[in-house]
Structures are given as structure tokens and as C-alpha cells.
C-alpha positions in Angstrom: -4.8 -0.5 -4.2 -3.7 -4.1 -4.4 -2.3 -5.0 -7.8 -3.3 -8.5 -8.9 -1.4 -11.1 -10.8 -3.5 -13.4 -13.0 -3.0 -17.1 -12.2 -4.3 -19.5 -14.8 -4.8 -22.4 -12.3 -7.1 -20.1 -10.3 -9.1 -19.0 -13.3 -12.6 -19.5 -11.9 -15.5 -17.2 -11.2 -15.4 -17.8 -7.5 -11.6 -17.4 -6.9 -11.1 -14.4 -9.1 -14.5 -12.7 -8.6 -14.9 -12.5 -12.3 -18.3 -11.8 -14.0 -19.2 -14.5 -16.5 -20.6 -13.6 -19.9 -21.7 -15.7 -22.9 -18.9 -17.0 -25.1 -18.2 -15.2 -28.3 -15.2 -14.2 -30.5 -13.8 -11.2 -32.2 -11.9 -11.6 -35.5 -10.3 -9.4 -38.0 -10.0 -10.5 -41.7 -6.4 -10.7 -42.9 -5.3 -9.1 -39.7 -1.8 -7.9 -39.0 -0.8 -9.4 -35.7 2.3 -8.6 -33.7 3.3 -9.3 -30.1 6.0 -7.8 -27.9 7.4 -8.2 -24.4 6.3 -5.4 -22.2 5.5 -5.0 -18.5 3.5 -2.7 -16.3 0.2 -2.3 -14.5 -3.2 -1.4 -16.0 -6.5 -0.5 -14.3 -9.9 -1.6 -15.4 -11.9 1.5 -16.4 -14.9 -0.2 -18.1 -17.7 0.0 -15.6 -19.0 -3.4 -16.7 -15.5 -5.0 -16.3 -12.9 -6.0 -18.9 -13.5 -9.1 -21.1 -10.8 -11.7 -20.7 -9.8 -13.1 -24.1 -7.7 -16.2 -25.0 -4.4 -16.2 -26.8 -4.6 -14.2 -30.1 -4.3 -16.5 -33.2 -2.1 -15.7 -36.2 -5.3 -14.7 -38.0 -6.0 -12.1 -35.3 -8.8 -14.0 -33.6 -9.2 -13.4 -29.8 -11.8 -15.8 -28.3 -13.9 -14.6 -25.3 -13.2 -16.9 -22.3 -16.6 -16.0 -20.8 -15.2 -13.9 -17.9 -14.5 -10.4 -16.9 -12.1 -8.6 -14.6 -13.9 -6.3 -12.2 -13.9 -2.6 -12.7 -11.4 -0.4 -10.8 -9.0 -3.4 -10.2 -5.3 -3.3 -11.1 -3.5 -6.0 -13.1 0.1 -6.6 -14.0 0.8 -7.5 -17.7 4.0 -8.9 -19.2 3.2 -8.8 -23.0 1.1 -6.9 -25.4 -0.4 -7.8 -28.8 -1.2 -5.4 -31.7 -4.0 -6.6 -34.0 -4.5 -4.0 -36.7 -3.9 -1.2 -34.3 -6.0 -2.7 -31.4 -3.9 -3.3 -28.4 -4.3 -6.2 -25.9 -2.4 -6.8 -22.7 -1.5 -10.3 -21.5 -2.4 -10.5 -17.7 -1.8 -14.3 -17.4 -1.4 -17.5 -19.4 -3.9 -17.3 -22.3 -5.5 -14.4 -20.6 -5.7 -11.0 -22.5 -7.6 -7.8 -22.0 -8.3 -5.0 -24.5 -6.4 -1.7 -23.8 -9.7 0.1 -24.5 -11.0 -1.3 -21.2 -8.1 0.0 -19.2 -5.9 2.9 -18.2 -2.4 3.2 -16.8 -3.8 5.7 -14.3 -5.2 4.2 -11.1 -8.8 5.2 -10.3 -9.5 7.6 -7.5 -10.8 6.2 -4.3 -13.3 8.3 -2.5 -12.4 9.1 1.1 -13.9 11.1 3.9 -11.6 11.0 6.9 -8.9 12.9 8.9 -5.2 12.0 8.5 -2.0 13.5 9.8 1.1 15.0 8.2 3.8 12.9 9.8 6.8 15.2 9.3 7.9 18.6 10.7 8.1 21.7 8.6 6.1 22.4 5.4 5.0 19.9 2.7 4.3 21.1 -0.8 0.9 20.7 -2.3 0.3 19.9 -6.0 -2.6 20.3 -8.4 -2.8 16.5 -8.9 -0.7 13.3 -8.5 2.7 14.1 -9.9 1.2 17.5 -10.9 2.4 21.0 -10.6 3.3 22.8 -7.4 0.4 25.0 -6.4 2.5 27.4 -4.4 0.8 26.3 -1.2 2.4 24.4 1.7 0.8 22.3 4.4 2.1 22.6 7.9 3.8 19.5 9.4 2.4 17.6 12.3 -1.1 18.9 11.7 -4.4 17.1 10.9 -5.9 17.4 7.4 -9.1 16.1 6.0 -8.7 13.9 2.9 -11.4 13.4 0.2 -9.9 10.9 -2.1 -6.7 9.0 -2.9 -5.0 8.0 -6.1 -2.0 5.8 -6.9 0.3 7.0 -9.7 2.1 4.9 -12.2 5.1 4.6 -9.9 2.9 3.1 -7.1 3.0 6.3 -5.0 -0.3 7.1 -3.3 -1.5 10.7 -3.3 -4.3 12.3 -1.2 -6.7 15.1 -2.1 -6.9 17.6 0.8 -9.5 19.8 -1.0 -9.6 22.6 -3.5 -7.6 20.5 -6.0 -4.6 20.3 -3.6 -2.8 17.0 -3.5 -0.1 15.7 -1.1 2.3 12.9 -1.4 1.2 9.9 0.7 4.7 9.4 2.1 4.1 12.4 4.3 0.7 11.1 5.5 -0.3 8.8 8.4 -3.4 7.5 9.9 -1.9 8.2 13.3 -0.9 11.5 14.9 2.8 11.2 15.0 4.0 13.8 17.4 7.7 12.9 17.4 10.1 10.5 15.7 13.4 9.7 17.3 16.1 7.0 17.3 16.7 5.1 20.5 18.4 2.0 21.8 16.2 -0.9 22.8 16.3 -4.3 24.5 13.5 -6.7 25.2 12.3 -8.6 28.3 9.6 -11.1 29.3 7.6 -9.7 32.2 6.3 -13.2 33.0 9.9 -14.4 33.7 10.1 -11.6 36.3 6.9 -12.8 37.9 4.7 -10.0 36.5 1.3 -10.4 34.9 1.5 -7.2 32.9 1.4 -9.0 29.6 3.2 -8.0 26.4 1.4 -4.8 25.5 3.8 -2.5 27.4 7.3 -1.0 27.2 9.6 0.2 30.0 10.9 3.7 29.5 12.3 6.6 31.5 9.1 8.1 32.8 10.5 11.7 32.7 10.9 11.2 28.9 7.8 9.1 28.3 5.2 9.2 31.1 3.1 6.1 31.7 0.3 5.8 29.1 2.4 7.2 26.3 1.7 5.3 23.0 4.8 4.4 21.1 5.3 2.7 17.8 8.7 1.1 17.7 10.2 -0.1 14.4 13.1 -2.6 14.7 16.0 -2.7 12.3 14.3 -5.5 10.3 11.2 -3.4 9.8 9.0 -5.2 12.3 6.8 -2.8 14.2 5.7 -2.9 17.8 2.8 -0.8 19.1 3.4 -0.4 22.9 2.1 1.7 25.8 4.6 2.8 28.4 3.6 1.0 31.7 6.9 0.5 33.5 10.3 2.1 34.0 12.7 -0.7 34.7 16.1 -0.1 36.4 18.1 0.3 33.2 15.5 2.6 31.4 15.3 4.6 34.7 18.9 5.5 34.5 19.1 5.7 30.7 16.6 8.0 29.1 17.5 6.9 25.6 16.8 3.2 26.4 13.6 1.2 25.9 12.9 -2.3 27.2 10.1 -3.9 25.1 7.8 -6.5 26.6 7.7 -9.8 24.6 7.9 -13.5 25.1 11.3 -14.7 26.3 12.1 -16.6 23.0 11.5 -13.4 21.0 13.3 -11.2 23.6 16.5 -13.3 23.3 16.3 -13.0 19.5 15.7 -9.3 19.6 18.9 -8.6 21.5 20.0 -5.0 21.7 19.6 -2.7 18.7 18.8 0.8 17.5 15.1 1.4 16.8 12.9 4.1 15.4 10.4 5.4 17.9 7.2 7.3 17.0 5.3 9.0 19.7 1.6 8.8 18.8 -1.1 11.2 19.9 
């Protein structure tokens, strides 16, 4: 789930997808008002959206700005106000929402798809996000069906694999990762060599990775390259732990030689 930051200069119905309502105000007679610096993320739980209020006054008045934040969206806050026990979160300049419209727990997202456990060995299953170990273990490098996802307060995504069993998202992938290894890699431009093969391929030792093998290659800077083995190349032919990645010459020169993480995808 994408966590949003409220920007006052963009405070319009069209750019924030807010739901307008008639202007009104809430006030508390002889209210006790206090504010404090605080930070975190809250999620809108009110099905009709959360009313956006203006800056609380010293008298405890919070004026309705005529807009709402959509249900099930996440927002960062950097201050809170307590008006006679009612809590409001500041999500932007002169933009406050009532705590009663929110939760610190992210809403569940309904899913109906297959995913893959991307590590070898067993992965513990829990009775909920950050919950208790159920005693059951999912087998690594297998496909599982997921029914919903939920992001915890630390930003970690969890997946429900059925029967109240949840798995940490760091072990999950949309792709069937059959193997993960570290290799050395260089880059080359096929066009410079007179080839019309394009830049979707990678040269590899064909006894290690036959032609047609789908590789996801992650460089040291975190950039990822999805490539299909379509060539062997002289160097890769004699060095099974070497890859030569196709890319434009300007990028190839910048890439140089480096160690990369290689995932073999099914």
C-alpha cells in the first residue's frame, strides 16, 4: 500500500481524489487543547472517508475544510492534537483528521492468486501479521495460493495462505525463483558486434544456463535486468560463472565488471 504525504499546495478535489462535503465546524466549550510532535502512519477506516479539518484553535474549534481522505488509504502524520480527549492527527499544513476515523493497522487487501516462496528450506507460518507461530512450516521454492495481504506498522507486508496462516512477505515472490546465486558480470552491445539480437538477452555458459533460461540479474547498485539467455560468448563459454549482459554501449561501459545476484526464474 502506498503511504501518502499531504501537500497543501495540491489540496484540491481532483489531485487528491478527495470527496467534498458541505462546510461545517465542530467546537468544544471551554476546551482543553494540547498539541505534541509525533510521527507515524494511520489508515482511514471510515467507509465514507475521513473529514479533513483545519488547524485547531485555542478554543478547541476544528473547522471542516469540505474534503475527505478516501477510505483504506494510508497517511503520514507529524503532530497530534488532544481536544478534551479527542485526538486529531496532522497529515499536512492546516490539515487534520480525527483518530476515530483511522487505525494504525493497515487494512487487508483481498487477493486471489498464486505466489512463490523464494527461499529454500522451511518458512514459519503465523496466526496473523506479527502474530504467534502456528507450529506449521511452508516448504521453500513451492507455489502457494494467497487470499489477502496486510502491511504491519513496520511496513512489512504479510500474506494469508489460508486457514488463518500468514507468511512474511520477504519470503514471497510473484515469480518462481528456482535458484539464487552470485556471479561475475560484464556488459556488451550486440549492435557494436554487428548483431541484431537487441538488448533482451544475456550471454552465458550454455551448460550452466541453456538458451531460453530466464534470469533476473541484480547489479550492485540495486538495478535489476530481466534477460533471457540467447548467446554464449567466448568469455562466458570458458567461464561458467561469468555473464555478459546485452545493453547499449554507453551503459555497458558504465556497467564495467562487477558481482551480481542472479535469480533463475521458472
